[in-house]
C-alpha positions in Angstrom: -0.1 0.0 0.0 1.1 3.6 -0.4 2.1 5.1 2.8 0.3 8.4 2.1 -3.0 6.4 1.6 -2.4 4.6 5.0 -1.9 7.9 6.8 -4.8 9.5 5.1 -7.2 6.6 5.9 -6.0 6.2 9.5 -6.3 10.0 10.2 -9.8 10.1 8.7 -10.8 7.0 10.6 -9.7 8.4 13.9 -11.2 11.8 13.2 -7.7 13.4 13.6 -7.3 17.0 12.2 -4.0 18.2 11.0 -3.0 19.5 14.3 -3.8 16.2 16.0 -2.0 14.2 13.2 1.1 16.4 13.7 0.9 15.8 17.4 0.9 12.0 16.9 4.1 12.2 14.7 5.8 14.3 17.5 5.0 11.5 20.1 7.7 9.6 18.3 10.1 12.6 17.9 9.1 13.3 14.2 8.3 16.9 13.6 6.2 17.3 10.5 5.3 20.9 9.3 1.8 21.9 8.5 2.8 22.4 4.9 4.4 19.1 4.5 1.5 17.4 6.0 -0.9 19.1 3.7 1.4 17.7 0.8 1.2 14.2 2.2 -2.6 14.4 1.8 -2.6 15.5 -1.8 -3.4 13.1 -4.6 -0.5 11.4 -6.2 -0.9 13.3 -9.5 -0.9 16.7 -7.7 2.4 18.6 -8.3 2.5 19.5 -4.5 2.3 15.8 -3.5 5.1 14.6 -1.3 5.7 10.9 -0.7 5.4 9.8 2.8 8.7 7.9 3.7 8.7 4.5 5.6 10.5 6.1 8.6 7.9 8.9 8.6 5.0 6.4 8.6 6.7 4.2 11.3 7.0 7.4 13.5 3.4 8.1 13.1 2.3 4.5 13.9 4.8 4.5 16.9 3.3 7.7 18.0 -0.2 6.3 17.5 0.7 3.5 19.9 1.8 6.0 22.5 -1.5 8.0 21.8 -3.7 4.9 22.3 -1.9 3.0 25.0 0.4 5.5 26.8 4.1 5.8 26.8 6.1 2.8 27.9 9.1 2.8 30.3 12.5 3.1 28.8 13.6 4.4 25.5 11.0 5.1 22.9 10.6 2.9 19.8 13.0 3.7 16.9 11.1 4.1 13.5 11.9 1.5 11.0 13.7 2.7 7.9 12.1 0.0 5.8 8.4 -0.7 6.7 6.6 -3.8 5.5 2.8 -4.5 5.5 3.4 -6.9 8.2 5.0 -4.3 10.5 2.2 -1.8 9.7 -0.4 -4.5 10.5 1.3 -5.5 13.7 1.7 -1.8 14.8 -1.9 -1.2 14.2 -2.9 -4.4 16.2 -0.7 -3.1 19.1 -2.1 0.4 18.9 -5.7 -0.7 19.1 -4.9 -3.4 21.7 -6.4 -6.2 19.6 -6.0 -9.9 20.3 -6.1 -12.4 17.5 -9.8 -13.1 17.9 -10.5 -9.4 17.7 -8.3 -8.9 14.6 -10.2 -11.9 12.8 -13.7 -10.3 13.8 -12.3 -6.9 12.5 -11.3 -8.6 9.1 -14.7 -10.3 9.0 -16.4 -7.0 9.3 -14.8 -6.1 6.0 -15.6 -9.6 4.6 -12.3 -11.4 4.8 -12.0 -14.6 6.8 -8.8 -15.8 8.2 -8.0 -18.6 10.6 -5.9 -18.0 13.6 -3.1 -19.9 12.2 -3.2 -17.8 8.9 -3.3 -14.6 11.1 -0.3 -15.6 13.2 1.8 -16.2 10.1 1.7 -12.4 9.5 3.2 -11.7 12.8 6.0 -14.3 12.9 9.6 -13.5 12.4 10.7 -13.2 8.7 13.1 -16.3 9.4 10.2 -18.5 10.6 9.2 -21.1 8.0 5.6 -20.3 8.7 6.0 -16.5 8.1 3.7 -15.1 5.5 3.9 -11.8 3.7 0.8 -9.5 4.3 -0.7 -8.4 1.1 -1.9 -4.9 0.3 -5.4 -6.4 0.0 -5.2 -7.9 3.6 -3.8 -4.6 5.2 -6.4 -2.5 3.3 -9.2 -4.9 4.4 -8.1 -4.6 8.0 -8.0 -0.8 7.9 -11.6 -1.0 6.3 -12.7 -3.4 9.1 -11.2 -0.9 11.8 -13.3 1.8 10.2 -16.5 -0.3 10.4 -15.7 -1.3 13.9 -14.9 2.2 15.2 -17.5 4.2 13.4 -20.2 1.6 12.7 
């Protein structure tokens, strides 16, 4: 998925205005200017569009975890330079404090059925033989399910 689309969908889903979205970035020590944020939300064919980098999306997601669950003891999470759909999915699961059953229910709200075994494959180490890459479709469906769950 395109990082800008993920940010746009999550900000809309959570009802965050620009100020709140910037505050969530700051929770992970990422300072995004108001002008830059506006450019993140532009359509890809707009001349002012700026691509949201993996490290910036990781900062937003880490900030979202702090926003939703509170800051943890010790050093704050370091944003990843390379972000996979699996990492995004996992950060969202953590931010919304979802257990496997709740993730499955959320996916089913958006009409995707997965077993616990299939779901757990997304959260395994990449070196595990049962690891499975999370597709754009699964991640998009999960975000759609979150929207239904939170707004419906």
